[in-house]
N, C-alpha and C positions, 0 to 999 in steps of 0.2 A: 162197299168194302169198308170194314173197320179200319180206322186210322192207326190203331194200336193193337198189338197182340200181347198177351201175357207171356212171361218167360216159359211157363209150362206149355203153352200152345206152340211157341217157337221150337222148343226142345222136342216136343212130340212129333212135329213135322220132320225135323232133322233125323230123329230116330227111325221114323217110317222110311225116309229116303235111304238111310244106310241099309235097312233090311231089303228094300226094293232093288238096290244096286247089287247086293249079294245074290238075291233070287234071280235077277234078270241079267246076270253076267254074260251068259251066252248070247243073249239078244243084243247087248251093247257091243260085244266083240264082232257080231255079225254085221251090225250097222256100220261099225268102224271099218270093217273089211271093204265094204262098198266104197267108202271114202278113199281108203288107201289104194285100192285097185284103180280108181278113177284119177288119182293124183299123178301128174306127169313126172314127179320125182326130180325136178330140175333144181330144187332148193333143198339141200341136205338138212339144214336146220329145221326148215318148215316140216319136212317129212318126219324128222325125229319127234317133233312136237305133236304131229297129227296121229301117229300110231298109238293105239291103246293095246296094252297087254295085261296079263294077270297082275303084274306088279303095280301098274297104274291103277287098276281097279281097286286093289288093296289100299293104295294111297288115297283114293277117293273116299273109301269107307272110313279109313283112319282119320282123315281130316274132319269128317262129320262127327265121329265119336269124340274127337278132341274139342270140337265146338260145343257139343252137348255138355261136356265136363267143365268147360270154361265158365267164368263168372259173367253175369249179365253186364254188357257194356252200357246199357241204357238206364238212365235215372240215377247215375252215380253222382254223389255230391262232390263238387269240385271246389266250392268256396262258400263260406257263410259269413254274413255280417249282420249285426243288429244295429240299426241306426239309432242315434240319440233320441229320436222321436218315437221309437218303438217299432218301426217297420222291421220286419224280418225278411232279409234278402238272401236268397240261396241261388247258386248257379249249379245246374245239373247237366249231365251229358244227355243228349237227345238224338234221335235218328235224323238223318238228312232229309228223308222223305222218299224220293224216287232216285235210284242210282242206275245209270245206264252203263253197262260194261260192253265195250266194243273190243273184239279180240280176234286173233288169227290162229287158226289151225289146232288149238289145244282143247280137245273135248273135256279134259279134266278141269279146266276153268269153269265149265258149265256146272260142275259140282262144287268145287272149292270156293270160288269167288261168290257164287250165288249163296252158298251156305253162310259165308261170313256176312254178306250184305243182309241176308234174311235174319240171322241171329241178332244183328244190330238194329233190327226193327224197321228195315227199309223195304219198300217195294222194289223189285228188280226188273229191269228191261235188259235183255241180252241181244247182242247183234254179233253173231259169230261169222267167220269167213265161209265162203261157198265151198271151200275144200273140205270142211268138216260138217257139212249140213246134215247128213244122215245120222251121224253120231250125236250131234247137238239136239236134233229133234227127238231122238229116242230118249235122251237124258231129260229133256224138258217135259216129255210125256210122263216120265217117272216123278218129276217134281209135282206135276198136276195130280197124279195119283196120290202122292204123299199128302198134299193139301186136302184133297177130297176125303181121304181116310180120316182126317181130323176135323171135318166139317168147316174148312176154311176156304175162302174164295181162291180160285186158280189165278185170279188177277194179280196175286202177289208175285208171280213169276211169269213174265211174258217174253216170248221170243219174237224179235222183229226180223222176219224173213225178207229183207230188203236188198236190192242191188245197190251199187255205188251211188247212182243218181237219186234213188229214193232215200238212201241214208243221208246224203247231203241235204236234201229237202227237209228231212226230219230234224237234222241238227240246226238248220237255219230257222226253222219255224215248227217246233215240236207240236204234234197233235195232242199231246198231253204234257202235264207239268214234269219237267226233269230238273232235279236239284244238283246233281253231280254226275260227271262223266269220267269214267276210268278207261282210257284206251290201253290195251295190252298187245304189243306187236312191234313191228319195225318202225324206223324213223318216218317212213312215208305215211303210215297209218296215223302216227301221232301228229304229224304236221297237218294232215287232212282234217283231223278232229279239231285241233286248235284253231285252224283257219275258219272253220264253219260253225263251231259251237257258240251258243248264246248263253251258256251257264258255265260255272267253274269246271275246269278240267285238271285231273291229277295226272301229271306226266310220269309215265312208268316204263321202265324196261330198257332204256338205252344204256349199254354197257361201256365198251371201249376202256377196259380196266388196265391199269399199269402195275408192273412190279419194278421197284427200284432196288438194284443190288448195290448196297453201300460199300465203301472201301473197307469197312470192318464187318463184312458179311461172313456168315458161315456158309461156305459154298455148297456143302451137302444139303443144307436146308433150302438154299436158293434153287438148286436143281429140282428138289422134290416139289417145292411150291409152284414153280413155273410149269413143270410138266403136268402136275395135277390141275392147275388152273386153266391150262390150254387144252388138254386132251381128254379130261374125264367126261365132259359133256359140252360139245361145241355149240349146241343150240341154246345154251343158257346165257342169260344176260350177265351172269356173274363170272363168265369165262375171261381168261386173260388174252389180250390182243397185243400189248406192247411191253417190252422189257427194256429198261435203261440201266446201263452198267457204269459205275464210277470208274473213270480211267486210272485211278490210283489203287484199284483192287490188286492185292498181291496175286501173283500167278494168274493174272487176268486171261492170258492166251490159253492156258490149260483149261480154265473154267469155260471159256467161250467154245472151245473145241468139244468139250464134254457135253455142253448144252446142245450144240448143233447135232452131235451124235445121238443124244436122247430124243430130240425132236424128230429127227429123221426116222426113228423107229416107228413113229406114228404117222409117217408121211406128211409131216407139216411143211408147208411151203415157207421158207425163211427169207425175209427181206431185211436189208440192213442199210444204215446210213453210210457215209463215206469211210468212217473208221471201221465199220463191221463188214462191209461188203468185200473187203480184201480176203476174208476167210472163204475157204472152199465150201460150196453148197449154199452160200448166201448170195442172193441176187440184189443188185442195187435197185431201189425204187425210183420211179420217174418223177414223182412230185411230192413235196413236203406235206401236201394235204392228206396223204395217206395216214398221217398221225391222227387225224380226226375220225377215221373210219372204224366202225364196229364190223368185224368180219363174219361172225357166226359160221366159221369154217376152219379147216385145218390150215391156218395161215397166221403168221406172226411177224411183227416188226421188232428188230433189235437195234438199239442205238447206244451212243456213248455220251456221258456227261462228265464235266470236270469237278462238280461239287454238289453238295446237298441242295444248295440254293437253286442251281441250274435245273436239278431234277424236279423240284417243287414248281418252278416257273413253267417247265414243259408240261407237267401233269395238269396244272391249272389252266393252261392254254388249250390243250388238245383233249383232255379226258372228258368222259361223259358225266362226271359228277356222281358216279355210282360207287366204285370201290378202288382203293389204291393200297399197295403193300410196300413196306420197306423191309429189306432183309438186312439186319444189322445186329451185332452183339452189344452195341452202345445204346443204352436206354435213353440217354439224354438226346442223342441224335434222333432216335425213334420218336420221342415225344415232340420234338420240334417239327419233324416231318408230319406227324399225325395231327398236330394242331394247325399246321399251315396248308395242308392239301385240302382243296375245296371239294370234298366227296362225302357222300352219305355214310360210308363205312370205310374206316382206315385200319390197317393191320400192321402188326410187327410180327414177322416170321411165321405167317400162316396164310393159307390159301384163300383167295377171293371167293372160292366156291361155297364158303360158309355164309355169304350174304344172302340170307333166305329166312323167311318168317319161321319155318319149322326149326331150323338150326339155331335161331336166336331165341327160341323158347316161346314164340308167339302162337304156336299151333299152326293153323292154316295161314295162308298169305293171300291177300287180295292183289297186291302189286308191290313193286319196289319203286317208291317215289324218288325221283331225282330233283323234284321241286323242293322249295323250302317252306312253302305254305300248303296245307296247314300241318303237314307231317312230312318227315324226310326218312328215306330208307324203307326197309320192309314194313308193310302195313298189314297188321293183323286185326283181329276182332275189335280190340279196344280203341283202334284208330279210326274206325269207320263211323264215327259219331261227330256231331257238332255239339253245341251247348245252348242252353236256354236259361233265362233268368226267371225265377219265381219270387214274387214279392207279396207278402201277407201284411195287411194293415187293418186298421179299424177307424178309417175316416181321415187319415193324414192327408194334408194338402201342402203344397209348397208355394 
């Protein structure tokens, strides 16, 4: 297998893949139906991610078209220096090599994440969940067709049809070189990968996002942002799970009652701290540890704080490092909140649902990294590269 493919070769494969998905839409939907029928439906978020429909197929095709149109992330000059002895030293972006993507239930990842990793010049290993096996195998079959159409080895995209024990054995002692692992799924999956992997892991996807309603909030904006963040897509890692309200908010009781009323329209289970559980339809929670939980469900916790500082401390203690929002008319307060909260994305007066590669102008998204190395937040095409130093001389010695 060639270690490098030209930009023209990579784009040609992506173009073939986009055509194949369009042509084979019925076959993809049929394979997905097999998975959907077999799924026990006990996890609402997992089911939402598993199901493929016309809209998701269009999203797959669009992500590939955007990748084709995007600039090559490989070989980009990042730094240049000419030494006093004449050495020409250049730092350029370079592929990682082999990227392993381990994910649960989302067949669209088999298209989008693979496309990003492939355009970045990497070989891809895929390990999807058993719940989406039929869908994934069908899509991988299309990747292999796209590669063959362009006379490129099918080894560039490989599916690891392993059970949990086999996956663990592979992580501990890979049968081939793996340079980077990206787990996409719940906290159990991420913990499993981190525990067993022997190469770098990009931690992706844990949400538990907070909205802080400041004393100087516009309550109409607060309502809109919370309802959108909680109810528009409960399976998303950018959904809202926690709301904290400044106790000095004018007409606080009216706002809380309106918020409860709006949440109940979507059958959201509402839990509250001792200050909030006095309200009708709000249940008191049993344990403070609930503040750490990511729900991926129609469930929310509402609490009270006495100051901006208290809100920041609470978010930094319990949040997932993903997204946090302040609702306030005071820009100075907003800036202090945004600088101080330890999250990949911070917002003033807008929904956490925008934390997404496509919404941030990155095109497709490989993952949303809550780590700080080597990249934080939504990871697009330009982030799935490492760097390499090129030094040109004519006999210099040190």
